C-alpha positions as CSV (number, residue, x, y, z in Angstrom):
1,M,22.6,123.0,-34.7
2,A,24.5,125.1,-32.2
3,M,27.4,127.2,-33.4
4,T,29.9,129.5,-31.7
5,L,30.5,132.8,-33.6
6,R,33.7,134.6,-32.7
7,L,33.9,138.3,-33.6
8,N,36.5,140.9,-33.1
9,E,35.6,144.1,-31.3
10,E,34.7,146.0,-34.5
11,H,32.4,143.2,-35.8
12,E,30.8,142.9,-32.3
13,R,30.0,146.6,-32.3
14,A,28.6,146.4,-35.8
15,L,26.4,143.5,-34.9
16,A,25.2,145.2,-31.8
17,M,24.3,148.3,-33.8
18,L,22.5,146.2,-36.4
19,A,20.5,144.4,-33.8
20,E,19.6,147.6,-32.0
21,A,18.6,149.3,-35.2
22,N,16.3,146.5,-36.1
23,G,15.0,146.0,-32.6
24,V,16.1,142.3,-32.4
25,S,18.6,140.2,-30.6
26,K,22.1,139.8,-31.9
27,H,21.2,136.2,-32.7
28,E,18.2,137.2,-34.7
29,A,20.3,139.9,-36.5
30,V,22.8,137.2,-37.6
31,V,20.1,134.8,-38.7
32,R,18.3,137.5,-40.7
33,T,21.5,138.6,-42.3
34,I,22.5,135.1,-43.4
35,T,19.0,134.4,-44.8
36,E,18.9,137.7,-46.7
37,A,22.4,137.2,-48.1
38,G,21.5,133.7,-49.3
39,A,18.3,134.9,-50.9
40,R,20.1,137.8,-52.6
41,S,22.8,135.4,-54.0
42,V,20.2,133.0,-55.4
43,R,18.2,135.9,-56.9
44,D,21.3,137.5,-58.4
45,D,22.3,134.2,-60.0
46,R,18.8,133.7,-61.4
47,I,18.8,137.3,-62.8
48,R,22.2,136.7,-64.4
49,V,20.9,133.5,-66.1
50,L,17.7,135.2,-67.3
51,S,19.7,138.2,-68.6
52,Q,22.1,136.0,-70.6
53,D,19.2,134.0,-72.0
54,G,17.5,137.2,-73.1
55,R,20.7,138.5,-74.7
56,N,21.2,135.3,-76.6
57,R,17.6,135.1,-77.7
58,Y,17.4,138.7,-78.9
59,A,21.0,139.2,-80.0
60,S,20.1,140.1,-83.6
61,L,17.4,142.5,-82.5
62,L,19.7,144.1,-80.0
63,D,22.4,144.5,-82.8
64,R,19.9,146.2,-85.1
65,L,18.8,148.5,-82.4
66,A,22.4,149.5,-81.6
67,Q,22.9,150.7,-85.2
């Protein structure tokens, strides 16, 4: 699906710098950034769930260790 991305001058410069630093086109820099942000969000959510599960499962042990 085609999409138009409108950036102000500051964001345009930042995107150009990001693309140049990674040796890719601005299009590729945007695609990579979206993909990485999505993966990070899913990973963070999964870690949060696993952490809460662990805290619930081992609550009594953690309480004893804290004393």
